Backbone as a printed PyTorch tensor [residue, N CA C, xyz], in Angstrom:
tensor([[[-20.7070,  18.0190,   9.5510],
         [-19.6690,  17.7280,  10.3490],
         [-18.8940,  16.1670,   9.5920]],

        [[-19.9480,  15.2890,   9.2040],
         [-19.5190,  14.2060,   8.7560],
         [-19.1110,  14.4610,   6.8660]],

        [[-19.5010,  15.4770,   6.5980],
         [-19.5070,  15.5420,   5.0800],
         [-18.1060,  16.4180,   5.1790]],

        [[-17.7930,  17.2480,   6.0570],
         [-16.3250,  18.1270,   6.3100],
         [-15.3800,  17.1040,   6.1690]],

        [[-15.7590,  15.9030,   7.0960],
         [-14.5880,  15.1050,   7.0240],
         [-14.5060,  14.3170,   5.9620]],

        [[-15.4200,  14.0120,   5.2150],
         [-15.2350,  12.9700,   3.9410],
         [-14.4040,  14.3140,   3.1210]],

        [[-14.8070,  15.5480,   3.0860],
         [-13.9210,  16.5230,   2.2490],
         [-12.5270,  16.5340,   2.2640]],

        [[-12.2670,  16.5750,   3.7400],
         [-10.7750,  16.7140,   4.3820],
         [-10.2220,  15.2980,   3.9850]],

        [[-10.8610,  14.2310,   4.2160],
         [-10.2640,  12.8840,   3.8600],
         [ -9.8850,  12.5790,   2.4950]],

        [[-11.0250,  13.2250,   1.4850],
         [-10.6060,  13.0720,   0.0380],
         [ -9.2270,  13.8220,  -0.3170]],

        [[ -9.0480,  15.0660,   0.5740],
         [ -8.3160,  15.8260,  -0.1090],
         [ -6.8120,  15.4030,   0.4010]],

        [[ -6.6070,  14.5980,   1.4610],
         [ -5.3430,  14.1260,   2.4360],
         [ -4.9430,  13.1280,   1.4910]],

        [[ -6.2150,  12.0870,   0.8570],
         [ -5.9070,  10.8500,   0.0950],
         [ -5.1950,  11.6410,  -1.2580]],

        [[ -5.8070,  12.8210,  -1.9900],
         [ -5.3160,  13.0850,  -2.9380],
         [ -3.6990,  13.6470,  -2.6030]],

        [[ -3.7080,  14.1830,  -1.4910],
         [ -2.2970,  15.1760,  -1.4900],
         [ -1.1460,  13.5940,  -1.0980]],

        [[ -1.4740,  12.3570,  -0.7290],
         [ -0.6330,  11.6180,  -0.3130],
         [ -0.4510,  10.8620,  -1.6100]],

        [[ -1.3780,  10.6870,  -2.5630],
         [ -1.2380,  10.0710,  -3.9040],
         [ -0.3530,  10.7870,  -4.5950]],

        [[ -0.2990,  12.3200,  -4.6620],
         [  0.7460,  13.1630,  -5.2710],
         [  2.2120,  12.9040,  -4.6940]],

        [[  1.8870,  13.1350,  -3.4490],
         [  3.4210,  12.8390,  -2.5120],
         [  4.0360,  11.4290,  -2.7170]],

        [[  3.1700,  10.6970,  -3.0590],
         [  3.9830,   9.1280,  -3.2990],
         [  4.3570,   9.1190,  -4.7120]],

        [[  3.7140,   9.4670,  -5.7010],
         [  4.2790,  10.0750,  -6.9200],
         [  5.4470,  10.8010,  -7.4020]],

        [[  5.4610,  11.8110,  -6.5920],
         [  6.6040,  12.5100,  -6.2160],
         [  7.8670,  11.9600,  -5.7190]],

        [[  7.7500,  11.2750,  -4.8100],
         [  8.9300,  10.6020,  -3.8680],
         [  9.0070,   9.4490,  -4.8690]],

        [[  8.3340,   8.8920,  -5.4690],
         [  8.7880,   7.6600,  -6.3740],
         [  9.2710,   8.2510,  -7.6210]],

        [[  9.4870,   9.4500,  -8.1150],
         [  9.6580,  10.0720,  -9.5210],
         [ 11.4630,   9.9010,  -9.5220]],

        [[ 12.1130,   9.6340, -10.7150],
         [ 13.3980,   9.6260, -10.8700],
         [ 14.0810,  10.8410, -10.6830]],

        [[ 13.2180,  11.9520, -11.1480],
         [ 13.8170,  13.4970, -11.1490],
         [ 13.9750,  13.5820,  -9.9780]],

        [[ 13.1630,  13.2040,  -8.6010],
         [ 13.1010,  13.8690,  -7.4480],
         [ 14.3110,  13.1590,  -6.6680]],

        [[ 14.6900,  11.8680,  -7.3290],
         [ 15.7130,  11.1780,  -6.7300],
         [ 16.9230,  11.6100,  -6.9350]],

        [[ 17.1280,  12.5160,  -8.6430],
         [ 18.4540,  13.0510,  -8.7450],
         [ 18.3780,  14.2790,  -7.9770]],

        [[ 17.5140,  15.1010,  -7.6250],
         [ 17.5370,  16.3060,  -6.8150],
         [ 18.1040,  15.8530,  -5.5210]],

        [[ 17.2390,  15.1660,  -5.0140],
         [ 17.9460,  14.5290,  -3.8030],
         [ 19.2290,  14.0750,  -3.5850]],

        [[ 19.5830,  13.4780,  -4.3550],
         [ 21.2470,  12.9470,  -4.8150],
         [ 22.1440,  14.0590,  -4.6330]],

        [[ 21.5740,  15.1380,  -5.3310],
         [ 22.3810,  16.4520,  -5.4980],
         [ 22.5330,  17.2460,  -4.2030]],

        [[ 21.1840,  17.0460,  -3.5870],
         [ 21.3620,  17.8020,  -2.0760],
         [ 22.2810,  16.8740,  -0.9880]],

        [[ 22.4370,  15.9180,  -1.3640],
         [ 23.3450,  14.9300,  -0.2750],
         [ 24.5490,  15.1310,  -0.4200]],

        [[ 24.8740,  15.2530,  -2.0690],
         [ 26.4820,  15.4640,  -2.4250],
         [ 26.6870,  16.8540,  -2.1340]],

        [[ 26.0210,  17.8070,  -2.0200],
         [ 26.6150,  19.2440,  -1.6270],
         [ 26.4650,  19.1520,  -0.2480]],

        [[ 25.9400,  18.3020,   0.5290],
         [ 25.9560,  18.6600,   2.0200],
         [ 27.1380,  17.8480,   2.4720]],

        [[ 27.3010,  16.6810,   1.7010],
         [ 28.5800,  15.8730,   1.9160],
         [ 29.7620,  16.6030,   1.4180]],

        [[ 29.8520,  17.5190,   0.3730],
         [ 31.1870,  17.9590,   0.2000],
         [ 31.2950,  19.6150,   0.6670]],

        [[ 30.1500,  19.5390,   1.4610],
         [ 30.4460,  21.1470,   2.5970],
         [ 31.6200,  21.0650,   3.1210]],

        [[ 32.3270,  22.3190,   3.3180],
         [ 33.2950,  22.2630,   4.0690],
         [ 33.4940,  21.8630,   5.6720]],

        [[ 32.1090,  22.2740,   6.1460],
         [ 31.7940,  21.5590,   7.7490],
         [ 32.1050,  20.2980,   7.7630]],

        [[ 31.6500,  19.2790,   6.6760],
         [ 31.7990,  18.1170,   6.5370],
         [ 33.1010,  17.4550,   7.2790]],

        [[ 33.8410,  18.2020,   6.5370],
         [ 35.4850,  17.8040,   6.6560],
         [ 36.0220,  18.1080,   8.0250]],

        [[ 35.4620,  19.1620,   8.6480],
         [ 36.0350,  19.4370,  10.0910],
         [ 35.2660,  18.8590,  11.2490]],

        [[ 34.5460,  17.6750,  10.8220],
         [ 33.6070,  17.0230,  11.7190],
         [ 34.7700,  15.9940,  12.1680]],

        [[ 34.5300,  15.2160,  13.2120],
         [ 35.1600,  13.8990,  13.7100],
         [ 34.7920,  12.8500,  12.9830]],

        [[ 35.4180,  11.6790,  12.8090],
         [ 34.9670,  10.7740,  12.0320],
         [ 33.5920,  10.0380,  12.1460]],

        [[ 33.1860,  10.0310,  13.4250],
         [ 32.1020,   9.3050,  14.1440],
         [ 30.7130,  10.4820,  13.5610]],

        [[ 30.9840,  11.9370,  13.4650],
         [ 30.0010,  12.6990,  12.9640],
         [ 30.1370,  12.3280,  11.1890]],

        [[ 30.8470,  12.1900,  10.7810],
         [ 30.9620,  12.0160,   9.4270],
         [ 30.1870,  10.7540,   8.9440]],

        [[ 30.7670,   9.6880,   9.6270],
         [ 30.1720,   8.2540,   9.3820],
         [ 28.5600,   8.7130,   9.5040]],

        [[ 28.1140,   9.2550,  10.5930],
         [ 26.7540,   9.4500,  10.9470],
         [ 26.0080,  10.2630,   9.8100]],

        [[ 26.7230,  11.1730,   9.2210],
         [ 26.0890,  11.9770,   7.9640],
         [ 25.7700,  11.1510,   6.7290]],

        [[ 27.0870,  10.2650,   6.6210],
         [ 26.9570,   9.4620,   5.6270],
         [ 25.8100,   8.3670,   5.4690]],

        [[ 25.5380,   7.6640,   6.8450],
         [ 24.3990,   7.2320,   6.9600],
         [ 23.3250,   7.7730,   6.6610]],

        [[ 23.1690,   8.9220,   7.3900],
         [ 21.7110,   9.6950,   7.0750],
         [ 21.5780,   9.9890,   5.6960]],

        [[ 22.6110,  10.3770,   4.8080],
         [ 22.4650,  10.4650,   3.5190],
         [ 22.1020,   9.5110,   2.5670]],

        [[ 22.6540,   8.3120,   2.8070],
         [ 21.8890,   6.9950,   2.4300],
         [ 20.7810,   6.5130,   2.7810]],

        [[ 20.3000,   6.6750,   3.9550],
         [ 18.8730,   6.5190,   4.2760],
         [ 17.9850,   7.3430,   3.4530]],

        [[ 18.1820,   8.5870,   3.7360],
         [ 17.3910,   9.6420,   2.9450],
         [ 17.1840,   9.1810,   1.2510]],

        [[ 18.2750,   8.7070,   0.8420],
         [ 18.2540,   8.4700,  -0.4290],
         [ 17.4520,   7.0400,  -0.7840]],

        [[ 17.6900,   6.1640,   0.2610],
         [ 16.7910,   4.9890,   0.2470],
         [ 15.4510,   5.2500,   0.1660]],

        [[ 15.0790,   5.9830,   0.8380],
         [ 13.5760,   6.4760,   1.0140],
         [ 13.0310,   6.5110,  -0.5710]],

        [[ 13.7330,   7.3320,  -1.4230],
         [ 13.0460,   7.5610,  -2.9510],
         [ 13.6020,   6.0980,  -3.5560]],

        [[ 14.3960,   5.5020,  -3.3770],
         [ 14.6020,   4.0540,  -4.0770],
         [ 13.2740,   3.0520,  -3.8120]],

        [[ 13.2110,   2.9730,  -2.5480],
         [ 12.1820,   2.1740,  -2.0250],
         [ 10.8230,   2.6860,  -2.3640]],

        [[ 10.4530,   4.1090,  -2.4740],
         [  9.3470,   4.4410,  -2.8730],
         [  8.7840,   4.1050,  -4.4990]],

        [[ 10.0130,   4.4530,  -5.0780],
         [  9.7470,   4.2450,  -6.5580],
         [  9.7410,   2.3090,  -6.8000]],

        [[ 10.4910,   1.6760,  -5.7470],
         [ 10.0440,   0.3540,  -6.3360],
         [  8.7770,  -0.1390,  -5.8320]],

        [[  8.4030,   0.1990,  -4.6840],
         [  6.9490,   0.2280,  -4.2140],
         [  5.7560,   0.2630,  -5.0440]],

        [[  5.9700,   1.6700,  -5.7900],
         [  5.3360,   2.2610,  -6.7730],
         [  5.0250,   1.3780,  -8.2260]],

        [[  6.0930,   0.7120,  -8.4990],
         [  6.1690,  -0.2770,  -9.5790],
         [  5.6280,  -1.4860,  -9.3970]],

        [[  5.9380,  -2.0780,  -8.0670],
         [  5.2570,  -2.9600,  -7.6140],
         [  3.9820,  -3.0490,  -7.5010]],

        [[  3.3480,  -1.9130,  -6.6950],
         [  2.0160,  -1.7030,  -6.2490],
         [  1.4540,  -1.5830,  -7.8100]],

        [[  1.7940,  -0.6590,  -8.7220],
         [  1.2680,  -0.5740, -10.0390],
         [  0.9090,  -2.0080, -10.8700]],

        [[  2.1950,  -2.7830, -10.7050],
         [  1.9700,  -3.9530, -11.5040],
         [  0.8480,  -5.0320, -11.0270]],

        [[  0.9260,  -5.0630,  -9.5060],
         [ -0.1630,  -5.6980,  -8.9210],
         [ -1.5090,  -5.5390,  -9.1430]],

        [[ -2.0050,  -4.4450,  -8.9880],
         [ -3.0640,  -3.6850,  -9.0460],
         [ -3.4860,  -3.9440, -10.6730]],

        [[ -2.6390,  -4.0450, -11.6010],
         [ -3.1480,  -4.3360, -13.0030],
         [ -3.1960,  -5.8860, -12.9820]],

        [[ -2.7630,  -6.5200, -12.3290],
         [ -2.8170,  -8.3650, -12.4580],
         [ -4.2440,  -8.4010, -11.7260]],

        [[ -4.4200,  -7.6550, -10.4790],
         [ -5.7750,  -7.9490,  -9.7910],
         [ -6.9660,  -7.6090, -10.6020]],

        [[ -6.6380,  -6.2610, -11.5030],
         [ -7.9020,  -5.9000, -12.1870],
         [ -8.1170,  -7.1290, -13.1860]],

        [[ -7.0720,  -7.4990, -13.7290],
         [ -7.2810,  -8.4700, -15.0470],
         [ -8.0310,  -9.8180, -14.3730]],

        [[ -7.7170, -10.1330, -13.4510],
         [ -8.3840, -11.5470, -13.0420],
         [ -9.7940, -10.9910, -12.5780]],

        [[-10.0920,  -9.9140, -11.9580],
         [-11.6610,  -9.5860, -11.5320],
         [-12.2810,  -9.5780, -12.7530]],

        [[-11.7530,  -8.5940, -14.0090],
         [-12.4400,  -8.4160, -14.8510],
         [-12.5300,  -9.7590, -15.8090]],

        [[-11.7700, -10.7020, -15.8500],
         [-11.9630, -11.9230, -16.6820],
         [-12.9440, -13.0490, -16.0560]],

        [[-13.2930, -12.7690, -14.8360],
         [-14.0600, -13.6790, -14.0660],
         [-15.6130, -13.0440, -14.0840]],

        [[-16.4590, -13.8480, -14.8390],
         [-17.9520, -13.4300, -14.7270],
         [-18.4580, -12.8410, -13.5620]],

        [[-18.5240, -14.0510, -12.5370],
         [-19.1870, -13.7010, -11.2030],
         [-18.5470, -12.9340, -10.3710]],

        [[-17.2550, -12.1730, -10.7500],
         [-16.6040, -11.0780,  -9.9250],
         [-17.5240,  -9.6930,  -9.8300]],

        [[-17.3470,  -9.0200,  -8.5460],
         [-18.0100,  -7.7480,  -8.6650],
         [-16.5980,  -6.7980,  -9.1620]],

        [[-17.3390,  -6.0850, -10.1350],
         [-16.2900,  -5.0490, -10.6120],
         [-16.0300,  -3.9870,  -9.7120]],

        [[-16.8300,  -3.6720,  -8.3930],
         [-16.7120,  -2.8250,  -7.5440],
         [-15.1870,  -2.7030,  -6.8510]],

        [[-14.6320,  -3.8190,  -7.0960],
         [-13.2250,  -4.1360,  -6.3880],
         [-12.3240,  -3.2680,  -7.4790]],

        [[-12.3690,  -3.4330,  -8.6510],
         [-11.4610,  -2.9430,  -9.5140],
         [-11.0260,  -1.6350,  -9.3210]],

        [[ -9.9060,  -1.3410,  -9.5370],
         [ -9.4270,  -0.0760,  -9.3600],
         [ -9.5130,   0.5300,  -7.8880]],

        [[ -9.5530,  -0.4770,  -6.8480],
         [ -9.2730,  -0.1980,  -5.4610],
         [ -8.6050,   0.6820,  -4.8900]],

        [[ -7.3840,   0.6760,  -5.6020],
         [ -6.1760,   1.6840,  -4.7570],
         [ -6.6320,   3.2180,  -5.3040]],

        [[ -7.6840,   3.0990,  -5.9910],
         [ -8.1600,   4.7780,  -6.3120],
         [ -9.3680,   5.2400,  -5.3190]],

        [[ -9.8350,   4.0260,  -4.4550],
         [-10.9540,   4.4900,  -3.5340],
         [-10.6940,   4.9310,  -2.3960]],

        [[-11.6070,   5.7580,  -1.7750],
         [-11.0370,   6.4340,  -0.4520],
         [-11.0940,   5.1140,   0.3300]],

        [[-10.4620,   5.3980,   1.6930],
         [-10.3320,   4.5980,   2.8690],
         [-11.4990,   4.1440,   3.3280]],

        [[-12.6930,   5.0880,   3.4220],
         [-13.9140,   4.5440,   3.9830],
         [-14.6110,   3.7850,   2.7510]],

        [[-14.1320,   3.9500,   1.6330],
         [-15.0410,   3.0150,   0.6730],
         [-14.5910,   1.5460,   0.8170]],

        [[-12.9950,   1.6130,   0.9670],
         [-12.2940,   0.1650,   1.1430],
         [-12.7300,  -0.3910,   2.3570]],

        [[-13.1370,   0.2290,   3.4350],
         [-13.5420,  -0.4770,   4.7260],
         [-14.7170,  -0.9650,   4.4600]],

        [[-15.7690,  -0.0240,   3.6490],
         [-17.0700,  -0.7140,   3.6920],
         [-17.0550,  -1.9990,   2.7530]],

        [[-16.1550,  -1.8260,   1.8060],
         [-16.0170,  -3.2130,   0.9100],
         [-15.4570,  -4.4220,   1.7970]],

        [[-14.6660,  -3.7700,   2.6350],
         [-13.4610,  -5.0510,   3.4490],
         [-14.8270,  -5.7090,   4.3190]],

        [[-15.6490,  -4.6200,   4.8540],
         [-16.7490,  -5.1890,   5.7340],
         [-17.6320,  -6.1920,   5.2020]],

        [[-18.1810,  -6.1410,   3.8120],
         [-18.8300,  -6.9470,   2.7920],
         [-18.5920,  -8.3190,   2.9080]],

        [[-16.9390,  -8.2100,   2.4390],
         [-16.1860,  -9.4190,   2.4110],
         [-15.7650,  -9.9510,   3.6100]],

        [[-15.9050,  -9.3590,   4.4690],
         [-15.9580, -10.2990,   6.1760],
         [-16.8900, -10.8590,   6.5490]],

        [[-18.0830, -10.3670,   5.8830],
         [-19.6230, -10.7560,   6.1380],
         [-19.5290, -11.8640,   5.2880]],

        [[-19.0410, -11.9060,   4.1920],
         [-19.4110, -13.0120,   2.9780],
         [-18.7230, -14.3540,   3.4530]],

        [[-17.2880, -13.7490,   4.3640],
         [-16.4800, -15.0090,   4.7040],
         [-17.2300, -15.7660,   5.9670]],

        [[-17.6920, -14.9840,   6.4340],
         [-18.4680, -15.4890,   8.0460],
         [-19.6550, -16.5580,   7.3670]],

        [[-20.3800, -16.0470,   6.5280],
         [-21.4740, -16.5850,   5.8420],
         [-20.9910, -18.0430,   5.4250]],

        [[-20.1720, -17.7500,   4.4780],
         [-19.1730, -19.0860,   3.8030],
         [-18.8550, -19.8970,   4.9780]],

        [[-18.3010, -19.5280,   5.9910],
         [-17.4790, -20.5270,   6.7560],
         [-18.8980, -21.0330,   7.5850]],

        [[-20.0490, -20.2010,   7.8960],
         [-20.8680, -21.0670,   8.5670],
         [-21.5170, -21.9140,   7.7180]],

        [[-21.8250, -21.8190,   6.3690],
         [-22.2130, -22.9900,   5.4220],
         [-21.4900, -24.0640,   5.5900]],

        [[-20.0790, -24.1450,   5.4000],
         [-18.9650, -24.8520,   5.4950],
         [-19.0530, -25.8330,   6.7640]],

        [[-19.4680, -25.1120,   8.1170],
         [-19.3410, -25.9080,   9.2050],
         [-20.6950, -26.7730,   9.1190]],

        [[-21.8540, -26.0750,   8.4160],
         [-23.3800, -26.7290,   8.3180],
         [-23.0980, -28.1620,   7.5310]],

        [[-22.3870, -27.8350,   6.6160],
         [-22.1970, -28.7800,   5.3690],
         [-21.2460, -30.2620,   6.3000]],

        [[-20.2360, -29.7930,   6.9620],
         [-19.1300, -30.6660,   7.6470],
         [-20.0350, -31.3990,   8.5250]],

        [[-20.8560, -30.6930,   9.4960],
         [-21.4350, -31.3320,  10.6420],
         [-22.6560, -32.2500,  10.0570]],

        [[-23.1270, -31.9170,   8.6240],
         [-24.3400, -32.8230,   8.2480],
         [-23.6430, -34.1530,   7.6850]],

        [[-22.2600, -33.7740,   7.0840],
         [-21.7830, -35.3160,   6.4600],
         [-20.9870, -35.8260,   7.5870]],

        [[-20.9570, -35.2320,   8.8420],
         [-20.1890, -36.0290,   9.9530],
         [-21.4790, -36.8630,  10.4520]],

        [[-22.8650, -36.2940,  10.6000],
         [-23.7300, -36.7290,  11.1230],
         [-24.2490, -38.3050,  10.4420]],

        [[-24.2460, -37.9060,   9.2590],
         [-24.6970, -38.9920,   8.0860],
         [-23.6730, -40.2260,   7.9830]],

        [[-22.1200, -40.2350,   8.2890],
         [-21.4600, -40.7840,   8.3710],
         [-21.5870, -41.7790,   9.8520]],

        [[-22.1080, -41.0170,  11.0140],
         [-22.1390, -41.6960,  12.1010],
         [-23.5180, -42.5040,  11.8610]],

        [[-24.4940, -41.9290,  11.3490],
         [-26.0540, -42.9430,  11.4630],
         [-25.8110, -43.9980,  10.4770]],

        [[-24.4010, -43.7750,   9.4600],
         [-24.3850, -45.2650,   8.2770],
         [-23.3250, -46.3450,   9.4530]],

        [[-22.7910, -45.8590,  10.3440],
         [-22.0450, -46.8790,  10.9990],
         [-22.6210, -47.3410,  12.3870]]])
């Protein structure tokens, strides 16, 4: 059952990756723009009252905004991943397991996140011990 879930999850992640790439593609936007223009130039559009026409225009603009936002997000996300990968690869002590994290499954990302959360807790505990030790040392000197 667990193996089936992993297989389905990987398939879904591939599907969302493909959908993200398609929605962020310039050609897809051109097709969507053509569909909206066809929809708005339809004779039924002019037969509607002004409120329905405005609602249709707003819906068309919102629909096209989806493609523009997705394109912008894809570009931003790609550049951010490149920058993070560069920082990780340039630091000798960094773990390379986080490189290309965008290509990992949600389960793998959750596991890495747990590891880093545990590391953060351990670091916090060490800092608290150091602060307590320094504080006790200062009190002993007074």
